[in-house]
C-alpha positions in Angstrom: -25.9 2.5 28.1 -27.7 4.4 31.7 -28.5 1.8 33.4 -32.8 1.1 34.1 -34.5 3.6 36.4 -36.8 1.3 38.4 -39.9 2.3 38.8 -42.5 3.2 41.7 -46.6 2.6 41.3 -47.9 5.6 42.6 -52.7 5.3 42.7 -52.9 8.5 41.0 -50.4 11.3 40.0 -47.8 12.7 42.4 -49.2 15.8 44.8 -46.6 19.2 45.0 -45.2 17.2 48.2 -44.3 13.8 46.4 -42.6 15.6 43.4 -40.3 17.3 46.1 -39.4 13.9 47.2 -38.5 12.8 44.3 -36.1 15.8 43.4 -34.5 15.5 47.2 -34.2 12.1 46.4 -32.6 12.2 42.6 -31.0 14.8 44.1 -28.9 13.1 46.8 -28.6 9.5 44.9 -27.1 11.8 41.7 -29.7 9.2 39.1 -33.1 9.7 37.9 -35.5 8.0 40.1 -40.0 7.1 38.5 -42.8 6.7 39.4 -46.1 5.3 37.6 -49.5 6.3 38.3 -53.1 5.5 36.2 -54.4 8.4 34.0 -58.6 8.6 33.5 -58.5 6.5 30.9 -56.7 3.7 32.2 -53.4 4.0 30.5 -50.7 4.2 33.2 -47.8 7.7 32.5 -44.4 7.3 34.1 -42.7 10.5 35.3 -38.9 10.5 35.9 -36.6 13.5 37.4 -33.5 14.1 36.8 -30.9 14.8 39.9 -31.0 17.9 38.4 -34.4 18.4 39.2 -36.2 18.2 35.4 -39.4 16.1 35.5 -39.7 14.3 32.6 -44.1 12.8 32.4 -43.9 9.9 29.8 -46.1 8.0 27.8 -44.7 5.9 25.2 -42.4 9.1 24.3 -42.8 11.7 25.9 -45.6 13.8 26.6 -43.5 17.1 28.3 -40.7 18.2 30.7 -40.5 21.0 33.3 -37.5 22.4 34.1 -35.9 23.2 37.4 -36.9 26.1 37.6 -41.0 25.0 37.3 -42.7 25.2 40.8 -43.4 21.9 42.4 -47.2 23.0 42.9 -47.1 24.4 39.2 -45.8 20.4 37.6 -48.2 18.9 40.5 -51.6 21.1 38.4 -50.3 20.0 35.2 -50.1 16.0 36.2 -53.7 16.2 36.7 -55.5 16.8 33.6 
C-alpha cells in the first residue's frame, strides 16, 4: 500500500504556476504531492499530482483527472468553477 500523501493547505485553488511547481516537485521526488483548497460552499477539495504529471481533483471520491498533456493554465481554469 502506498504511503499517505502529505497535503499542503492553500487559501485558494492552485493557479497555473502552482500546478507547474507541483508537477516539477512530484517529478523530481518520484512521489505524488498534494494540496487542499477551499470551495465557495465552504468545503475543501484535494488536488494530487503524480510523478508522471497527472493531476487528480478529489472530494470524497475522484471528480476529475487531468492527464500530463493538459496545460496547467487549463487545469487552473477548471478548478475555479
